[in-house]
N, C-alpha and C positions, 0 to 999 in steps of 0.2 A: 709438333706440327701446328703451325699458326692457322688462323681462320681461313686465309686465302688458300693455303695448301689443302686444308680439310674440305673446303667446298668443291675442289676439283676431284677428290677421291671418290671411287665408286662405292664406298662404304661410309657408314657414319662413324665419327670419332668424337671423343671428348674435346671440347675447346681447351687449348693450353696457351696461356699468355707468356709463359716463361718455362725454361728448362728447370725441373726440380732436381737440384744437385747440391751436394754438400762436400766440404773437405773435412775429413776426420780430424785433421790437425787443428781445426777451428772449434771443435766440440770439446768442452771441458769433461774431465772424468768425474763421474758421480762416485766419490770415494766411499767405501764401506757401505754401499747402498743396500746390499743384501746380507750384511754381516761383516765383521772385521775381515779385511783382506779380499773381499769380493766387490769389485768395482765394475762400472760399465760406462760406455759412451752410447747415448741413444742416436740411432740413425733414422728409424721409422717406427712409429707406434700408431697403428690404425685399428682402433677397437671395432669399427663397423665391418671391416674386411677380416678381422681376426688375425692380423699379421703384425709382426714386429721384427726389426733388424737391429742388432746391437753388436758392439765390440765388447766382449767380456774380458775382464782382466783379473787374474786370480793369483794370489800370492802363493809361494811354495807351502805345501802341507795342507792346503785348503781342501775340505770335503763339503760338497753341496749335498744336502739331504736327498734321500731317494725321492724321485719324482716321476709322475706319469705324464706323458705327452698326450694332449687331447687332439693334436694335429701333428703333421710331419715337421721335422726340424732338419735344416741343413747347417753343417758346421765346417768351417775351414780354419785350421790352426795356422796362425801367423808366427807365433813365437813360443818357446818353451815346450812343455810336454804335459800330457794328462792321459787319464784312462778311466774306464768305468770299473768300479769295484767288482762288478759281475763279469768283466772281461779283462782281468789284469794283464794278460799276455798280449793285448792289442793296444799298445801305447800309441797315442796320437802325437805326432811331432810336426814341426813346420812343413807345410805342404800337404798335410793329411786332409782329405775331404771325407766327411762323415754324413751319411743319411740316416736319420732315425724315423722309422715309420710311426704313424699315429698309433696310440695305445702302447707304445714301448715304455718300459720302466727301468730305471737304472740310477746309480749313484755316481756323481762326477767327483773324481779325485785328482789332485795335483801332487806329484811326488814331493816329499819333504826335501829330497836331495836336489831339486831344481835350484839353480843358482840365480835365476831370474824369474820375473813374473811370466805366467802363461797368458797368451793373448789369442782369443778365438773370435772369429766373425760368425755370428749366428743369425739365421733367418728362421723365425718360429711362426708356424701356423697354429692358431688356437693358443693354448696356454700350457703351463706346467703346474700340476697339482703336487705339492710337496707333502711328505709324510715324515714323522719321526721314526726312531728305531723300532718302536712298537707298532708301527703301521697306522698311527693316528694322524688325522688331517692336521697340517700346520698352516699352509697358505697356498694361494694361487698366484702365479706370476704370468700375466698376460699383458696385452697392449695398454689397457686402461690402467693397470697397476704400474706399468712403466711410466705412463704419463704422470701419475701421481708421485712416483718416486723421483722423477726429474724435478718436479716442483719442490718437494720437501728437501731433497739434497741440495738443490740450487739455493734455496733459502738458508739452510743450515751452513752451507759453505760460502755464502756471500757471493755467489756467481752471477746473480742477476738472471735475465731471461736467457734460456738455453735454446739454440736453434736446432731443430730436427724436423723431419717430415711427419705430418700427422694424418694424411689421407683425407677422405671425404667427411661430410657432416650430414647426419640424418635431418630430414625436414620434409615439409610439404612441397609438392611440385608447383602448386599455386598458393599464393598467400591466403591463409585461412582468415575468414571473416569473423571478427569478434562478435560475440552475442549482443553486446550493447549497440553495435552498428546495425543489427537486423531489426531493432525495435522501430516500428513505424510510428509516425506522428499521428495524433488523433485528428479526425476529420471534422 
């Protein structure tokens, strides 16, 4: 909604100068970003809102360590198949939509028998806290981590700047006056 349309609306809205849109085909793949065979394309990483959206790409036989979701996750399988180690009889295939409630914990597995990469679109609220097989903390994957992974992968892969949506930015509503500007001159 542009400013003219927004000014006629009976509610307040954020000003928007342009439509925030991307084409996944224009976003490079961050290869081996979370380990060998675990790649992703960043779509949205907004640390302030605690939300991220990615296309996850997983090679056959990949197992992502057990992880706890601090917020809800939506997953839509586009290609290949996968399952949770804890639910091996509920294989996700192209067209499968999965909702994971906050505080759920599981282990992501891609069958070794897959003949192609598995591709899943994820929207993640909060982050994933990863643990090793003994239950010890390994890492956190959240929007700020994704932003840093994009930087490091892009540099390592010679990709240059990678376009994705970032969300807002924290700051003051009114420009903060610097201490040096408050000092009054002697009379």
